[in-house]
N, CA, C and O of each residue as an XYZ file, in Angstrom:
464
protein
N       0.836     -1.171      0.000
C       0.000      0.000      0.000
C       0.888      1.243      0.000
O       1.852      1.337      0.759
N       0.548      2.171     -0.847
C       1.352      3.377     -0.956
C       1.035      4.333      0.190
O      -0.092      4.371      0.684
N       2.031      5.098      0.604
C       1.755      6.073      1.669
C       0.786      7.149      1.175
O       0.844      7.590      0.027
N      -0.085      7.547      2.059
C      -1.037      8.608      1.728
C      -2.376      8.083      1.223
O      -3.315      8.859      1.048
N      -2.476      6.792      0.989
C      -3.769      6.243      0.566
C      -4.441      5.602      1.766
O      -3.783      5.054      2.650
N      -5.753      5.681      1.780
C      -6.518      5.130      2.892
C      -7.359      3.960      2.404
O      -7.758      3.896      1.241
N      -7.614      3.045      3.318
C      -8.551      1.978      3.007
C      -9.959      2.554      3.020
O     -10.320      3.288      3.941
N     -10.756      2.231      2.008
C     -12.127      2.731      2.037
C     -12.929      2.041      3.141
O     -12.779      0.843      3.382
N     -13.768      2.811      3.794
C     -14.618      2.257      4.856
C     -15.751      1.473      4.236
O     -16.269      1.834      3.180
N     -16.132      0.399      4.899
C     -17.252     -0.397      4.437
C     -18.541      0.303      4.832
O     -18.695      0.732      5.975
N     -19.465      0.419      3.888
C     -20.714      1.113      4.184
C     -21.643      0.206      4.973
O     -21.522     -1.018      4.929
N     -22.558      0.811      5.684
C     -23.513      0.044      6.487
C     -24.474     -0.715      5.589
O     -25.013     -1.740      6.007
N     -24.710     -0.241      4.354
C     -25.564     -0.977      3.420
C     -24.931     -2.308      3.032
O     -25.628     -3.313      2.894
N     -23.627     -2.316      2.859
C     -22.925     -3.544      2.506
C     -22.991     -4.552      3.646
O     -23.251     -5.735      3.426
N     -22.758     -4.083      4.844
C     -22.811     -4.976      6.011
C     -24.236     -5.467      6.234
O     -24.441     -6.636      6.561
N     -25.221     -4.591      6.061
C     -26.626     -4.999      6.206
C     -26.998     -6.034      5.156
O     -27.718     -6.987      5.455
N     -26.522     -5.861      3.940
C     -26.787     -6.836      2.888
C     -26.220     -8.197      3.251
O     -26.878     -9.220      3.058
N     -25.010     -8.213      3.771
C     -24.371     -9.465      4.154
C     -25.120    -10.151      5.285
O     -25.369    -11.355      5.223
N     -25.483     -9.398      6.318
C     -26.179     -9.979      7.477
C     -27.571    -10.464      7.082
O     -27.984    -11.546      7.499
N     -28.295     -9.687      6.291
C     -29.630    -10.099      5.860
C     -29.548    -11.322      4.962
O     -30.410    -12.199      5.027
N     -28.512    -11.390      4.119
C     -28.345    -12.585      3.294
C     -28.092    -13.818      4.156
O     -28.654    -14.879      3.888
N     -27.252    -13.695      5.192
C     -27.010    -14.829      6.082
C     -28.304    -15.293      6.735
O     -28.571    -16.492      6.815
N     -29.100    -14.346      7.199
C     -30.371    -14.682      7.831
C     -31.329    -15.349      6.845
O     -31.988    -16.331      7.189
N     -31.409    -14.828      5.638
C     -32.317    -15.418      4.659
C     -31.844    -16.796      4.210
O     -32.672    -17.662      3.928
N     -30.542    -17.017      4.137
C     -30.054    -18.346      3.764
C     -30.329    -19.362      4.870
O     -30.594    -20.529      4.585
N     -30.267    -18.929      6.121
C     -30.662    -19.811      7.235
C     -32.143    -20.145      7.121
O     -32.538    -21.290      7.339
N     -32.966    -19.152      6.781
C     -34.403    -19.392      6.580
C     -34.633    -20.407      5.467
O     -35.447    -21.318      5.620
N     -33.930    -20.261      4.357
C     -34.135    -21.165      3.214
C     -33.686    -22.580      3.555
O     -34.370    -23.542      3.203
N     -32.552    -22.726      4.231
C     -32.099    -24.066      4.630
C     -33.095    -24.722      5.574
O     -33.411    -25.902      5.426
N     -33.587    -23.964      6.537
C     -34.593    -24.496      7.460
C     -35.889    -24.790      6.723
O     -36.598    -25.734      7.072
N     -36.205    -24.000      5.717
C     -37.399    -24.221      4.908
C     -37.335    -25.564      4.191
O     -38.314    -26.311      4.185
N     -36.192    -25.874      3.588
C     -36.049    -27.149      2.898
C     -36.082    -28.325      3.869
O     -36.644    -29.373      3.551
N     -35.487    -28.163      5.041
C     -35.542    -29.222      6.050
C     -36.981    -29.429      6.507
O     -37.421    -30.567      6.672
N     -37.722    -28.331      6.714
C     -39.119    -28.420      7.134
C     -39.979    -29.080      6.067
O     -40.915    -29.810      6.393
N     -39.678    -28.835      4.807
C     -40.465    -29.418      3.725
C     -40.334    -30.936      3.688
O     -41.289    -31.636      3.352
N     -39.160    -31.444      4.032
C     -38.937    -32.886      3.977
C     -39.066    -33.568      5.334
O     -38.803    -34.765      5.450
N     -39.466    -32.823      6.357
C     -39.571    -33.375      7.702
C     -40.543    -34.549      7.812
O     -40.207    -35.523      8.486
N     -41.735    -34.520      7.187
C     -42.624    -35.681      7.320
C     -42.021    -36.954      6.719
O     -42.307    -38.052      7.197
N     -41.206    -36.826      5.697
C     -40.582    -37.995      5.087
C     -39.450    -38.547      5.943
O     -39.134    -39.735      5.892
N     -38.852    -37.666      6.725
C     -37.742    -38.082      7.587
C     -38.271    -38.736      8.862
O     -37.748    -39.763      9.296
N     -39.314    -38.141      9.469
C     -39.788    -38.607     10.771
C     -40.926    -39.618     10.687
O     -41.250    -40.252     11.691
N     -41.537    -39.786      9.528
C     -42.694    -40.671      9.355
C     -43.833    -40.320     10.307
O     -44.544    -41.206     10.781
N     -44.005    -39.038     10.583
C     -45.059    -38.568     11.474
C     -46.146    -37.888     10.655
O     -45.862    -37.003      9.847
N     -47.385    -38.302     10.864
C     -48.491    -37.694     10.127
C     -49.636    -37.302     11.050
O     -50.791    -37.267     10.627
N     -49.324    -37.008     12.308
C     -50.380    -36.570     13.221
C     -50.837    -35.172     12.828
O     -50.031    -34.384     12.334
N     -52.115    -34.842     13.035
C     -52.625    -33.519     12.625
C     -51.903    -32.355     13.289
O     -51.724    -31.306     12.670
N     -51.488    -32.524     14.536
C     -50.813    -31.434     15.238
C     -49.442    -31.175     14.614
O     -49.066    -30.021     14.404
N     -48.707    -32.218     14.321
C     -47.377    -32.015     13.748
C     -47.472    -31.472     12.321
O     -46.630    -30.675     11.908
N     -48.483    -31.894     11.570
C     -48.651    -31.361     10.219
C     -49.060    -29.893     10.241
O     -48.627    -29.111      9.395
N     -49.897    -29.519     11.214
C     -50.299    -28.116     11.330
C     -49.113    -27.254     11.755
O     -48.918    -26.155     11.235
N     -48.328    -27.754     12.697
C     -47.136    -27.025     13.130
C     -46.141    -26.889     11.980
O     -45.524    -25.839     11.802
N     -45.993    -27.955     11.207
C     -45.079    -27.914     10.076
C     -45.544    -26.907      9.030
O     -44.730    -26.160      8.487
N     -46.845    -26.879      8.741
C     -47.333    -25.928      7.735
C     -47.206    -24.485      8.216
O     -46.923    -23.591      7.418
N     -47.410    -24.251      9.496
C     -47.247    -22.902     10.051
C     -45.779    -22.468      9.968
O     -45.477    -21.355      9.539
N     -44.885    -23.346     10.377
C     -43.456    -23.031     10.311
C     -43.013    -22.822      8.871
O     -42.228    -21.918      8.586
N     -43.509    -23.646      7.970
C     -43.181    -23.524      6.551
C     -43.630    -22.167      6.012
O     -42.895    -21.522      5.265
N     -44.835    -21.735      6.389
C     -45.358    -20.446      5.916
C     -44.535    -19.276      6.437
O     -44.241    -18.340      5.693
N     -44.168    -19.324      7.696
C     -43.364    -18.244      8.283
C     -41.991    -18.173      7.620
O     -41.512    -17.091      7.281
N     -41.363    -19.332      7.437
C     -40.045    -19.352      6.805
C     -40.118    -18.914      5.347
O     -39.226    -18.222      4.857
N     -41.186    -19.321      4.654
C     -41.355    -18.941      3.250
C     -41.507    -17.422      3.122
O     -40.856    -16.792      2.288
N     -42.372    -16.847      3.957
C     -42.591    -15.400      3.911
C     -41.305    -14.645      4.271
O     -40.956    -13.657      3.625
N     -40.616    -15.118      5.298
C     -39.377    -14.458      5.708
C     -38.305    -14.501      4.638
O     -37.635    -13.501      4.378
N     -38.144    -15.659      4.017
C     -37.111    -15.761      2.983
C     -37.485    -14.982      1.729
O     -36.610    -14.435      1.058
N     -38.775    -14.925      1.405
C     -39.206    -14.156      0.223
C     -39.090    -12.652      0.442
O     -38.975    -11.900     -0.525
N     -39.118    -12.206      1.681
C     -38.950    -10.782      1.963
C     -37.478    -10.392      2.151
O     -37.047     -9.337      1.686
N     -36.724    -11.240      2.825
C     -35.349    -10.878      3.161
C     -34.382    -11.004      1.986
O     -33.465    -10.194      1.849
N     -34.579    -12.007      1.143
C     -33.625    -12.227      0.060
C     -33.591    -11.076     -0.943
O     -32.504    -10.595     -1.263
N     -34.751    -10.607     -1.461
C     -34.672     -9.441     -2.356
C     -34.135     -8.185     -1.666
O     -33.460     -7.368     -2.292
N     -34.436     -8.037     -0.374
C     -33.914     -6.891      0.371
C     -32.391     -6.944      0.425
O     -31.728     -5.926      0.224
N     -31.833     -8.118      0.695
C     -30.372     -8.271      0.711
C     -29.783     -8.005     -0.666
O     -28.716     -7.403     -0.781
N     -30.469     -8.446     -1.702
C     -29.994     -8.219     -3.065
C     -29.984     -6.734     -3.410
O     -29.019     -6.239     -3.991
N     -31.037     -6.031     -3.059
C     -31.135     -4.591     -3.347
C     -30.079     -3.805     -2.560
O     -29.390     -2.950     -3.116
N     -29.959     -4.105     -1.256
C     -28.959     -3.399     -0.443
C     -27.545     -3.693     -0.929
O     -26.684     -2.812     -0.918
N     -27.306     -4.930     -1.354
C     -25.988     -5.272     -1.871
C     -25.663     -4.542     -3.159
O     -24.540     -4.072     -3.342
N     -26.644     -4.443     -4.060
C     -26.412     -3.717     -5.315
C     -26.166     -2.241     -5.068
O     -25.325     -1.630     -5.728
N     -26.897     -1.662     -4.120
C     -26.646     -0.257     -3.774
C     -25.242     -0.116     -3.194
O     -24.529      0.832     -3.524
N     -24.840     -1.052     -2.333
C     -23.503     -1.000     -1.738
C     -22.396     -1.172     -2.762
O     -21.328     -0.576     -2.625
N     -22.638     -1.984     -3.793
C     -21.621     -2.190     -4.831
C     -21.397     -0.909     -5.623
O     -20.263     -0.603     -5.993
N     -22.453     -0.164     -5.886
C     -22.329      1.024     -6.726
C     -22.053      2.305     -5.944
O     -22.002      3.379     -6.543
N     -21.874      2.228     -4.625
C     -21.489      3.414     -3.868
C     -20.019      3.721     -4.113
O     -19.198      2.817     -4.270
N     -19.704      4.995     -4.143
C     -18.318      5.407     -4.378
C     -17.587      5.566     -3.050
O     -18.186      5.880     -2.021
N     -16.293      5.343     -3.101
C     -15.391      5.534     -1.960
C     -15.759      4.690     -0.745
O     -15.587      5.130      0.391
N     -16.262      3.490     -0.976
C     -16.545      2.566      0.128
C     -15.991      1.196     -0.227
O     -15.792      0.872     -1.398
N     -15.745      0.393      0.814
C     -15.324     -0.978      0.591
C     -16.475     -1.797      0.040
O     -17.619     -1.628      0.463
N     -16.188     -2.662     -0.878
C     -17.249     -3.376     -1.583
C     -17.273     -4.877     -1.292
O     -18.074     -5.598     -1.887
N     -16.432     -5.355     -0.408
C     -16.342     -6.795     -0.169
C     -17.644     -7.367      0.366
O     -18.163     -8.341     -0.178
N     -18.175     -6.776      1.422
C     -19.421     -7.279      1.991
C     -20.587     -7.114      1.025
O     -21.488     -7.951      0.992
N     -20.577     -6.056      0.248
C     -21.650     -5.831     -0.719
C     -21.631     -6.904     -1.806
O     -22.679     -7.416     -2.200
N     -20.442     -7.238     -2.286
C     -20.333     -8.268     -3.329
C     -20.743     -9.630     -2.784
O     -21.483    -10.364     -3.439
N     -20.266     -9.972     -1.586
C     -20.637    -11.252     -0.988
C     -22.139    -11.313     -0.737
O     -22.771    -12.332     -1.018
N     -22.721    -10.226     -0.207
C     -24.160    -10.189      0.044
C     -24.983    -10.275     -1.222
O     -26.021    -10.935     -1.246
N     -24.530     -9.614     -2.278
C     -25.255     -9.640     -3.548
C     -25.202    -11.017     -4.192
O     -26.232    -11.545     -4.613
N     -24.015    -11.603     -4.271
C     -23.887    -12.928     -4.866
C     -24.627    -13.985     -4.049
O     -25.292    -14.860     -4.604
N     -24.504    -13.894     -2.738
C     -25.206    -14.848     -1.879
C     -26.716    -14.718     -1.993
O     -27.426    -15.722     -2.044
N     -27.208    -13.484     -2.033
C     -28.647    -13.272     -2.167
C     -29.147    -13.749     -3.529
O     -30.255    -14.274     -3.642
N     -28.329    -13.567     -4.555
C     -28.706    -14.072     -5.871
C     -28.825    -15.587     -5.882
O     -29.776    -16.135     -6.440
N     -27.863    -16.267     -5.265
C     -27.936    -17.729     -5.179
C     -29.114    -18.192     -4.325
O     -29.783    -19.169     -4.661
N     -29.363    -17.499     -3.234
C     -30.499    -17.846     -2.380
C     -31.805    -17.621     -3.114
O     -32.727    -18.429     -2.999
N     -31.898    -16.537     -3.867
C     -33.102    -16.276     -4.656
C     -33.297    -17.369     -5.704
O     -34.426    -17.778     -5.976
N     -32.217    -17.833     -6.281
C     -32.302    -18.938     -7.240
C     -32.799    -20.214     -6.552
O     -33.586    -20.966     -7.128
N     -32.340    -20.455     -5.326
C     -32.803    -21.623     -4.568
C     -34.284    -21.509     -4.210
O     -34.959    -22.524     -4.039
N     -34.787    -20.298     -4.097
C     -36.213    -20.106     -3.816
C     -37.026    -20.264     -5.094
O     -38.072    -20.912     -5.086
N     -36.555    -19.680     -6.191
C     -37.345    -19.647     -7.424
C     -37.270    -20.927     -8.238
O     -38.228    -21.257     -8.938
N     -36.169    -21.655     -8.170
C     -36.026    -22.863     -8.981
C     -37.078    -23.927     -8.657
O     -37.668    -24.478     -9.586
N     -37.339    -24.242     -7.387
C     -38.422    -25.197     -7.115
C     -39.794    -24.683     -7.555
O     -40.637    -25.463     -7.998
N     -40.021    -23.370     -7.434
C     -41.298    -22.808     -7.881
C     -41.471    -22.937     -9.382
O     -42.547    -23.302     -9.858
N     -40.421    -22.641    -10.127
C     -40.511    -22.749    -11.583
C     -40.669    -24.206    -12.013
O     -41.411    -24.500    -12.950
N     -39.979    -25.113    -11.336
C     -40.113    -26.535    -11.649
C     -41.533    -27.006    -11.382
O     -42.112    -27.729    -12.193
N     -42.097    -26.600    -10.251
C     -43.471    -26.973     -9.920
C     -44.452    -26.404    -10.953
O     -45.387    -27.092    -11.362
N     -44.243    -25.166    -11.369
C     -45.139    -24.548    -12.341
C     -45.070    -25.266    -13.677
O     -46.105    -25.500    -14.302
N     -43.890    -25.615    -14.123
C     -43.750    -26.322    -15.405
C     -44.379    -27.702    -15.320
O     -45.079    -28.115    -16.245
N     -44.147    -28.422    -14.231
C     -44.726    -29.753    -14.079
C     -46.243    -29.697    -13.959
O     -46.930    -30.608    -14.420
N     -46.779    -28.637    -13.345
C     -48.216    -28.486    -13.227
C     -48.847    -28.206    -14.583
O     -49.922    -28.720    -14.891
N     -48.185    -27.398    -15.385
C     -48.711    -27.073    -16.716
C     -48.671    -28.297    -17.632
O     -49.573    -28.498    -18.446
N     -47.626    -29.109    -17.496
C     -47.463    -30.255    -18.372
C     -48.443    -31.377    -18.058
O     -48.710    -32.213    -18.921
N     -48.971    -31.415    -16.873
C     -49.882    -32.512    -16.492
C     -51.277    -32.243    -16.935
O     -52.168    -33.058    -16.698
């Protein structure tokens, strides 16, 4: 590093994008585990199915709200001038992959539903 140059400070948007992406990816992982829980536990009692559907709905709503928010904040952080972009890039790429993990099963279900 040359003398007289400073490291750019990381913006709070970049850090927020990274943290929100981590939270949304935890939601998505838990969502997939919850979706396959009846097949793993062989439990079909009405109470456990109702609890599973409630948890699934909460996780689905949370991941659908947090992932685009992380993507938007990350893109804003990437295009800010004179700030560090590491967290923004990681948050943006991670949110993009998480969004793909959310949308790919939906698109597959839609195509299979149309074909039947």
